Steps between C-alpha positions, in 0.01 A plus 500: 500500500793733572642442152159550341450827677850619410440432130152640503633818661717556192230729351535768774873447506511559122334840542734595788814409303374671190450828691842467665676438169328795334593721794862389488518583129350841559744570782789377279397755237398258227162668461660833409478409134128460524503143369251362749416194286864390500524554874185290563629225271829483687328485839253237380777279368626424854168502685382142418817361656496736796140434593535122538851437631503705823154366593595138462837548675331656802242218501767235490694668781182511712435130433852393586527726809176360639604144426183432303490182290591526135375308208552128552458224253393165646567190293235230544 
């Protein structure tokens, strides 16, 4: 359930990362040229990776820290 929640929470995380990456580009001065489409495309290129990976890493750390059982295959 923890993993499922972490991966489902990728949608809000995507929006947070997207805003952060746009803000970083604006602060770095890349928006000075007025090419907003290019700036959005650059930010959106990294967002799919950034919205899943941190969530699942935190979920796995929580599972291991609590000593919860992992996936086990039982042979009949």
